[in-house]
N, C-alpha and C positions, 0 to 999 in steps of 0.2 A: 969270191963271194962278196967281199966288201964293196966292190964296184957295183954289183947288182943291187945291193942294199942302198947305196948312195943314189942310184938312178931311181929306185922306187921311192925314196924320200923326196927327190926333186919332183917326180911326177905327182906325188901326194900334195906337195906344196903348191905346185902350179894349179892343180885341180881346186884346191881350197881358195887360192887367189881368184881363179875364174868364177867360182861360185860366189865369193864375196862381191866381186865386181858386178856380176849379174844381178844379185839381190839389190845392191846399191843403185844400179841403173834402173831397175824396175821400180824401186821406191821413188826415185827422182822423177821418172817419167809419169808415174801415177800422180804424184803431187802436182806436177805441171799441168797435166790434163784436167785434174780436178779443179784447179784454180781457173783454168780457161772456161770450163763448163759453168762454174759458179758465176764468173763475170758475165758470160753470155746470158745466163738465166736472170741475173739482176738487171741487165740492160733491157731484156725483153719485158720484164715486169715493170720497169720504169716507163717504157713506151706504152704498154697497155694502160697503166695508171693515167698517163697524160691523155690518151685517147678517151678514156672513160670520163675524165674530168672535163675535157672539152665538150664531149657529147652531153653530159649532164648540164653544163652551163648553157649550151644552146637550147636544150629542152626547157630549162627553167626560164630563159628569156622568151621563148616562143609561147609558153603557157602564161607567163605573167604580163606580157606585153599588152594583150587586150584587157586584162583586168586593171592594169595601171591606167590605161586610157579611159576606161569606163569610170574608174574612181575619180580621175581628174575632171572629167566632164561633170560628174555628179557633184563633186565638191565645188566646182566653179559655178555651177548653175544654182541660183537661188530659187528657181521656180519648181524644183522637184523636191518633194519631201521624202523622208526616209520610208514612209509607208508606201508611197507610189513607186519608189525604186524597187 
């Protein structure tokens, strides 16, 4: 009977070690996948922010270009009064 008890103890130890290794592996894999997902999300947010900034700058230039030109002509011409403008 002592041999059966010793084998049972070894089995229990092996099962506990396998369980601990499985839990540790799951935790490490989860942490690695979470970090990759976070990095990918931050990279995508950076790309979107750059695109929106570039789009806003182009729209601002497109809208302000004619106004700047008109203001320059008005300011440079002494023949047009503010009332006429």
